C-alpha positions, -999 to +999 in steps of 0.1 A: +000+000+000+014+034-010+020+057+019+008+093+021+031+119+036+013+141+062+032+174+062+035+200+089+056+231+089+055+235+127+037+268+129+055+281+098+090+276+112+102+255+082+095+257+045+078+227+029+070+225-008+042+199-013+045+197-051+083+195-051+083+168-025+058+148-045+079+151-076+111+142-058+097+112-039+069+099-061+047+098-030+014+116-024+017+144+001-010+161+021-016+198+022+010+215+044-004+218+079+009+240+106-003+224+138-009+187+136-002+184+173-023+214+184-050+231+164-052+205+136-055+172+155-086+164+135-064+161+104-040+139+124-069+116+134-081+114+098-046+104+087-044+077+114-078+064+104-067+061+068-041+035+078-016+045+051+000+077+065+035+087+075+033+116+099+062+140+093+067+150+129+086+128+154+086+152+183+049+145+191+050+107+185+036+101+219+005+123+212-001+105+179+001+072+197-024+083+223-048+094+195-045+061+178-052+043+211-083+064+217-095+054+182-085+018+188-063+019+157-027+009+151+000+036+153+011+051+121+049+055+113+065+089+119+096+106+105+114+138+112+120+165+086+121+195+109+151+188+131+171+169+105+165+192+075+139+220+079+155+239+109+188+248+094+208+281+089+223+267+057+209+288+028+212+259+004+180+241-007+168+214+016+146+195-010+172+168-019+178+161+017+141+160+026+135+137-004+162+113+008+149+112+044+114+105+032+125+078+008+143+061+037+112+064+059+092+044+033+115+014+034+102-018+049+125-027+078+121-063+090+110-065+126+137-078+150+136-112+166+131-116+203+126-141+230+104-139+261+121-136+295+102-144+326+109-127+359+091-139+390+104-110+410+130-129+432+153-101+442+187-105+459+199-073+476+236-071+485+252-046+507+258-035+543+230-037+568+221+000+570+216+003+532+204-031+522+178-036+549+163-002+542+160-010+505+145-044+513+118-028+535+106-008+505+106-038+481+094-066+503+057-061+495+064-061+457+092-086+452+104-117+468+134-103+487+165-119+501+192-097+516+228-107+516+247-087+542+283-080+535+293-066+569+295-080+604+261-068+615+241-087+641+213-108+630+182-086+626+149-090+643+122-108+621+118-087+590+093-105+567+120-114+543+151-136+543+184-122+556+217-140+552+253-131+556+283-143+536+307-136+507+293-137+472+319-157+454+305-158+418+275-146+399+263-156+364+232-150+342+210-120+335+174-109+342+152-138+351+181-162+354+208-152+378+228-179+396+250-170+426+275-189+447+280-178+483+309-188+507+308-185+545+270-184+543+252-178+576+215-178+580+195-163+609+188-189+636+152-181+647+152-204+677+157-195+713+150-165+734+168-132+733+187-117+704+188-137+671+220-153+661+237-166+630+242-202+620+277-217+615+292-206+582+294-230+552+309-227+518+296-235+483+260-224+488+241-217+456+209-199+449+190-183+420+172-151+415+157-128+389+170-094+399+202-083+418+204-050+435+240-044+444+245-017+471+281-026+480+296+002+459+326-020+453+338-040+423+308-049+400+298-085+397+298-084+359+318-068+331+301-037+316+276-038+345+254-010+330+246-034+301+236-064+323+198-065+323+184-072+358+216-061+376+212-027+393+243-011+408+236+024+421+260+045+441+251+037+477+262+071+488+236+088+466+201+087+480+186+096+446+205+069+428+194+042+453+158+054+452+159+052+414+173+017+415+147+006+440+119+019+417+135+002+387+138-031+406+101-029+415+092-029+378+112-060+369+085-086+374+066-103+346+074-112+310+098-091+290+109-093+254+146-097+250+159-088+215+181-113+197+207-089+185+231-112+166+229-142+143+256-169+145+267-193+118+291-217+134+303-232+101+318-199+091+336-193+124+375-192+123+380-194+160+399-227+162+407-260+145+423-291+160+426-272+194+447-245+177+433-210+183+429-187+154+406-157+154+396-142+188+382-108+176+347-112+191+360-127+223+384-098+228+360-071+220+327-082+237+322-059+267+296-081+285+314-114+282+284-129+263+307-147+238+326-179+248+345-206+229+325-238+220+350-261+203+359-249+169+335-220+170+321-195+195+287-192+210+267-161+220+245-161+251+215-140+240+205-133+276+238-115+282+243-099+248+236-061+250+235-056+213+266-033+209+274-049+175+312-048+180+315-085+174+297-082+140+319-053+129+351-073+137+341-108+125+362-114+094+341-143+081+305-132+088+300-160+113+285-134+137+263-108+121+242-080+136+205-090+131+185-061+145+183-053+117+206-073+093+235-057+074+215-059+041+189-036+056+215-010+066+231-012+031+197-006+015+191+025+038+225+039+029+220+034-009+184+048-007+196+080+010+224+086-015+205+078-047+174+098-038+196+128-028+212+127-063+179+122-081+164+152-064+192+174-077+217+173-048+254+168-052+282+156-029+261+145+001+278+138+035+267+111+059+264+117+096+261+084+115+247+086+150+228+064+175+191+066+179+192+080+214+221+104+222+228+113+185+191+119+178+189+142+208+220+161+197+206+167+163+173+180+178+191+203+202+213+216+174+183+223+153+163+241+180+191+261+197+220+263+172+224+263+134+210+229+127+226+205+102+240+217+068+218+210+038+243+184+025+247+164+057+223+135+059+219+118+093+217+081+095+205+068+129+216+033+138+208+012+169+245+003+176+274+026+166+300-001+174+284-023+147+290+003+120+322-011+107+345-005+078+322-023+053+293+000+061+316+031+059+329+019+025+294+012+013+284+048+021+313+061+001+307+038-028+270+048-028+279+084-035+286+101-001+318+122-001+326+114+035+313+096+066+313+113+100+305+091+131+290+110+160+300+093+192+277+088+222+290+088+258+280+051+261+296+040+228+321+011+230+352+025+213+372-008+209+356-019+176+356+016+161+393+021+170+401-008+147+375-003+120+380+034+114+418+030+106+409+001+083+383+022+065+407+051+062+435+028+048+411+017+021+392+049+013+416+077+024+421+096+056+398+125+047+368+103+040+361+089+075+359+112+106+352+104+142+333+132+160+333+133+198+315+164+209+291+170+238+275+203+228+251+211+199+272+242+190+303+221+188+285+197+165+274+225+142+309+240+142+324+207+131+299+203+103+299+239+090+335+237+080+351+251+049+377+224+047+382+209+012+363+176+008+370+148-016+348+143-046+322+115-045+328+085-067+320+091-103+299+060-107+282+050-075+276+013-070+248-007-053+262-024-022+251-060-023+263-093-008+282-101+024+301-074+043+334-087+028+319-085-007+306-051-001+339-038+011+357-052-019+331-038-043+333-004-026+371-004-028+370-011-065+345+018-070+370+041-051+403+029-066+396+009-097+405-028-105+443-026-106+453-016-071+468-033-041+462-013-009+484-018+022+463-023+054+469-023+092+483-054+108+449-065+122+431-062+089+409-092+078+423-091+042+457-100+030+481-125+015+497-156+029+535-158+026+553-191+025+590-197+031+595-223+004+629-234+019+612-243+051+579-256+038+577-294+035+543-294+018+528-313+047+495-295+039+485-292+076+475-256+068+451-268+041+433-292+063+426-265+089+419-234+068+384-224+077+377-204+046+392-226+019+418-200+010+446-226+012+440-256-010+460-285-024+464-299-059+453-336-058+475-344-087+509-333-074+526-317-044+514-282-046+501-255-021+476-231-037+461-199-024+431-177-031+437-143-016+401-131-017+390-159+006+417-154+032+406-141+066+441-135+081+428-155+111+463-170+119+453-206+120+477-217+093+506-200+109+498-214+143+495-250+130+525-250+106+552-273+122+580-256+102+570-220+111+570-214+073+539-192+071+536-154+074+511-127+064+509-095+044+478-074+053+466-058+021+435-055-001+443-068-036+417-055-060+431-072-090+414-102-106+442-125-096+430-123-060+398-141-071+417-170-085+443-195-071+480-190-072+508-215-064+526-207-031+549-238-032+554-268-053+579-297-056+586-327-077+565-357-067+581-389-054+573-419-075+569-454-061+599-476-071+576-505-077+546-492-096+556-456-104+526-440-089+533-405-073+527-408-035+545-379-018+571-351-020+604-363-035+626-341-013+608-353+019+611-390+008+648-385+000+654-368+033+637-396+053+656-423+033+689-405+041+681-404+078+668-440+082+682-463+056+710-484+072+708-463+104+676-476+120+669-511+132+637-513+112+654-502+080+688-519+084+687-540+052+684-528+016+650-545+012+636-528+043+650-494+032+632-498-001+599-497+018+604-460+024+603-454-013+571-473-020+535-462-020+511-475+006+498-504-015+532-516-027+546-513+008+519-536+022+525-561-006+563-561+000+559-566+037+533-594+032+557-614+010+588-607+031+605-633+052+594-617+085+558-609+074+543-586+100+508-595+089+513-633+094+495-648+123+507-676+146+497-713+141+460-717+144+450-737+176+436-772+171+398-773+173+387-788+206+358-812+204+334-825+230+353-858+232+385-839+239+367-822+268+353-854+283+386-872+279+403-849+304+376-851+330+382-873+360+347-877+373+337-905+350 
């Protein structure tokens, strides 16, 4: 169903041209309203009732949702033209930018996958008695509370909830599924008269809970504690922070939807082979510890994963990919923004990548209180900045953007970006990718309203399609042509394998363990072949090589030769002295013969030494017909009959 754009100029504070927008987007536009959220709510209600509207005002999304609820109708999508385009001090025309933003708003974005998480409201409060017991008193009528005291307080009088004392040794899990281990556990002994006492301490106690309220103020129980759902860790010295945490804990009961942020394809993973470790990018960068080894691949705990996307950006093989939404959706958004901007008459657009919380707020504040965004800067809001890797940056440049600026958020994990941005710059050029870390709207505008020279966009934009590796290669070709080899940083996932032919014995251990098939053998003769485009630079072949004959050259080879196989090492085959069939590497067989013939007890005679130079079939035949046949069995025992058995009995 074709969507209709419901336009509003926000009390005349921005200029909207209905006819021009219809021509640029191919969509039907309403008349330009001036107060959809105030004096013209009847027009808003009609648009909601039509069921095919896009409301061009994101500021009042809550009001529109309430109107839809009152009418018992589904909410209609909203988009923002005012803050991102209309409110700007740039005198240049805003039509190409508005057309691009509206075209992006009409794209169908697949809904994310999720799993239900059940919390029964079992809450473990950890901390000293004065803080923890006060918090428990406020939560005991809402949640099932257990207090773990961490100081030497006396056993409290009956409280209406469980109180224990001990040392929390270990905690795992997330909201709805925490598991904790406690040493030196002491429980309140309710028997007897007088003050209550503690039981004798015992180690190794285990319990489970749905929510943990940590009021210790010490070392957090989990890495990246702010990202662990169900784990609340306020500053115990701040009354406001503790009160906010208590309020949040009181709401964590019931069924919640947990997004499934990443998709995992174990067969593509290059983590390890034959107990030799190769790629550890995702393990090294995951801030929450949600990723762990599982044999030859890794596994992601969806309950712990916070969706930062860093693992997806750094995965060289695509075994882990961001799935909320998938990379293909992001590539389509980027291409739609660039192509629509050009079709509407714009030239040389710039892409501003930000998150959908802090970045969106910065743009709104810059529009309202500062100069707003320049007319050629198109914002792209993504759910996870860390997941915007070099492939996405290159896709934007190859789609027609002159440069890419990434606006950091205070909560952005920098580890992945610190690797991906240098890689993107090495491929595209220093001036094309910028990291912007500012905290004020004025500073944002100052950085964007710069007169610095900018590179020209690609002459022939391309459509980014395929996997992230394929998109990166396609984009690099669009930027540099087909006859270029680009040097890359040492940790790049592209490059060549270098083999020391003097040390290599063509044992082909590297071939058997290569996870991507970049290293292959020739079944007809001793030969090691290599396809550079498939190499992940994971390190497995170098780790497994018994001769330490393998090294790497990080680079991006855009020539056609990278798509085919080249010979890294080859030798003359050894032919069986009996049947003439090639069965190994001649230099290796000669070396073994020289070391063993006449020098080892098993190969002391000439006939025994000849076995080294035979293929498997001929070797077996020669051994079978030799004087000391190793396959010959002993003399078969005589069959024993019933008569033989009775003849030896003495009872008859």
